[in-house]
C-alpha positions, -999 to +999 in steps of 0.1 A: +225+034+007+226+059-021+193+061-040+185+082-071+149+089-079+141+104-113+107+121-117+089+154-115+054+142-104+034+131-072+046+095-075+083+105-075+077+130-046+058+104-026+085+078-030+112+104-021+093+115+010+088+079+022+125+070+018+137+102+032+124+091+066+153+065+066+190+069+068+195+069+029+216+093+008+188+104-016+191+125-048+160+135-067+163+145-104+136+168-118+130+198-141+111+223-119+137+243-101+115+260-075+098+227-067+131+209-063+144+237-040+113+234-018+117+196-016+154+198-009+147+221+021+117+202+035+132+166+032+168+175+036+179+156+005+200+165-026+183+175-059+196+178-094+178+199-121+181+187-157+170+163-185+167+128-171+186+110-198+215+134-203+249+121-191+257+155-174+225+152-153+233+116-142+269+126-135+257+155-113+235+130-094+266+109-088+250+079-106+283+060-106+279+057-067+243+048-067+231+015-052+195+019-065+179+040-093+141+045-093+128+057-127+093+073-119+089+098-147+057+081-158+069+083-194+077+046-203+104+054-229+121+077-205+121+053-176+135+025-198+163+048-211+172+060-176+174+023-164+195+013-194+220+041-188+221+034-151+228-004-156+250-002-188+270+030-182+271+033-144+266-004-133+240+005-108+231-028-089+193-023-090+169-003-111+132+000-105+108+014-131+071+020-134+053+005-164+017+000-173+006-035-182-004-025-217+032-015-224+049-043-204+049-069-232+062-045-257+090-031-236+101-055-209+126-073-232+147-042-234+158-046-198+172-080-189+189-088-156+226-093-156+239-120-132+270-100-126+259-064-124+223-053-125+188-064-116+158-047-131+123-046-114+092-035-132+062-022-111+027-018-124+012+007-099-024+003-113-022-034-107-012-029-071-042-006-066-066-027-085-058-058-063-063-038-032-097-026-044-108-061-052-101-072-016-122-043-003-150-050-027-151-086-016-151-076+021-169-041+021-174-041+059-137-040+065-119-007+068-087-024+057-079-060+046-044-074+039-032-109+032+003-117+045+024-148+037-004-158+012-025-175+040-031-151+068-055-122+068-053-089+087-088-071+091-095-037+104-131-034+117-150-007+135-170-015+167-204+000+162-231+011+186-255-017+193-230-045+188-235-062+222-229-034+246-204-039+274-187-068+255-150-069+264-121-083+243-120-116+264-156-124+256-151-114+220-122-138+217-144-167+229-169-158+201-143-157+173-128-188+157-101-205+177-075-198+150-082-160+151-068-133+174-073-097+184-040-081+175-048-047+190-077-022+198-073+014+187-092+040+205-091+077+193-061+068+170-040+053+198-036+016+205-046+004+239-015-010+256-031-039+274-062-051+256-070-080+279-106-076+293-109-041+276-146-031+274-152-021+237-167+013+229-184+026+198-158+037+173-130+015+185-109+000+157-102-037+160-072-052+142-079-089+139-057-117+124-070-150+111-062-177+086-075-168+052-101-196+054-116-181+085-122-146+071-159-149+066-164-166+099-148-137+116-167-110+096-201-126+104-196-117+141-194-080+132-220-074+105-243-090+080-226-099+047-231-073+021-226-088-014-218-063-041-235-072-073-236-038-091-208-012-093-205+023-108-170+034-117-163+072-122-135+078-146-117+057-171-081+054-158-054+028-159-067+017-124-103+014-134-093-006-165-072-030-144-101-033-120-127-040-147-106-070-158-106-084-123-143-081-114-164-112-116-184-115-148-215-117-127-210-082-114-231-055-132-206-027-140-212+008-154-183+032-160-186+070-168-161+093-184-163+127-202-137+119-228-155+105-258-125+089-274-116+071-241-152+060-236-155+047-272-122+028-271-130+012-236-165+002-248-150-014-279-125-034-258-148-044-229-174-071-226-204-070-202-196-034-191-219-005-197-198+025-208-214+060-205-200+093-220-206+121-195-194+141-165-189+119-134-204+148-113-236+152-135-263+147-109-290+141-135-268+114-152-261+097-120-298+096-110-308+085-144-283+056-141-299+047-108-270+055-085-293+050-055-296+013-065-259+007-069-241-014-043-207+003-048-195+036-062-157+040-070-144+073-080-112+065-100-104+094-122-071+112-121-086+143-106-088+143-068-114+171-066-137+154-092-134+122-073-143+138-039-174+155-053-185+123-071-180+103-039-199+128-018-228+126-043-228+088-040-230+092-002-259+116-005-277+088-025-268+063+003-247+040-018-236+012+007-199+012-003-180+042-015-144+046-023-123+074-039-089+076-055-066+101-037-033+112-053-026+141-029-021+130+007-037+163+021-071+153+006-072+119+022-083+132+057-113+149+040-123+116+023-120+096+056-139+122+077-168+116+054-167+078+060-155+071+025-127+047+017-096+065+005-075+047-020-039+061-020-018+047-049+013+067-039+013+052-004+008+016-018+037+021-042+060+035-016+053+005+007+060-019-023+093-001-030+102-002+006+098-040+005+121-042-026+148-021-010+147-040+023+139-074+008+166-092+028+148-082+060+113-069+052+093-091+028+059-074+033+048-040+044+012-028+047-002+006+059-036+010+074-057+039+062-063+069+085-029+065+101-039+035+121-005+019+121+014-006+098+021-043+095+054-056+085+067-091+079+104-096+086+129-124+079+153-132+106+189-127+094+219-150+102+233-128+129+200-131+149+201-170+148+198-183+184+185-151+200+151-150+215+122-129+202+126-106+233+159-095+218+140-074+193+127-042+209+092-032+198+082+004+200+052+014+222+019+001+210+034-025+187+034-063+191+044-095+174+014-116+164+026-142+138+056-165+135+064-191+109+093-215+104+093-232+070+056-242+068+049-244+105+032-216+124+045-208+159+035-189+189+054-156+189+061-156+226+091-136+240+111-167+248+108-181+212+143-190+200+148-175+165+164-193+135+177-177+103+149-176+078+120-174+104+092-151+093+077-128+119+048-104+116+042-074+138+019-045+142+035-010+146+015+020+158+035+046+138+051+046+104+084+058+119+085+027+141+093+005+111+128+020+109+133+013+147+127-024+140+146-029+107+177-010+121+180-036+148+179-064+123+202-048+099+229-041+126+249-073+134+255-080+171+289-065+182+318-089+182+342-094+212+367-070+197+339-044+191+331-045+228+368-039+237+368-006+216 
């Protein structure tokens, strides 16, 4: 599949890096010659330097042969124009563009799907991140929480010292609701191959699946509920603005930013939110605003270093729940080592785009923080109809844990006979394992004549 990505920023580079792990023909368009050369060498992709919307640039990128164009310049007018050129001039079948919610209503009418040629997909990255943060705030004792197929929850929880010493997985299963399951246990970043009767140790990561309605019941077995009634947000960004709209009106919210114009505008447009003009790393300001009595502190500015320092200050004041926005992947380990939730918008966006590109096979993809594996939901294609589940080889450490046909849940045992349209969910220990599974499903079984060759 030929994919063209237009953008000279962290978002475009992250998408490129993610897709380069698969067998795609990728071309990145940018303006920084030295940076493009470095990316070309590291990722083994093609690059084109030049203005995004010039015909010569798009010709050099071979836009006329592209299957997908991803416009990620983060300049709305440029992204729209690139998408229009790709669809109208080059008949690219699918274009994907990033657009903030505040601009969507004004711009989305410019790109309309054509039943014969092109489909356009808009993505609001800030909305993806805000929804993820809401899930974490509602379940602060979880390291990760995902909802798959709208009705099933995946939880990552840490087994802590003092939680019933010598308890094994079999005894824990009996304590949990009947409709829940232990998907895997991760010890020192490696999944335990056979989790039956495994004695749990402090620091073990438990991946648990349960119906959405059983979430609180499961969590009550691990820790006392920690309701979040007050939140301090550091930095006015598109993400923090999206988040503020989604928080319950009963939550007491304070937001700090050192840009007076942004703070004034946000205060004028927001109800029931205290807006403060100041530095998010001003210790005196944080103490004055009673950071030590805050239930949650979220560092959501566009500066990774400022976010890290602010989050560490919150930790020093023993704020129960702390999360920090991370744009550069190399900073995420520092955040995680300090037991702070890292929020990685580029990774979330890459996963979402992966779903779009592979939508015939993969309808959901979620990555656990701290490289603890991935969850994917797959749709069984026609050429797999009649095969058993055992036909799909799962890499080491992975396992199927969920199966659904129409509206009926099924037991994903190896002898399950598959039908076209069945939904299966599986845990994979490594990000690279996703391609191992999808390649099997994308490749039709050989015909009789193929076997004779």
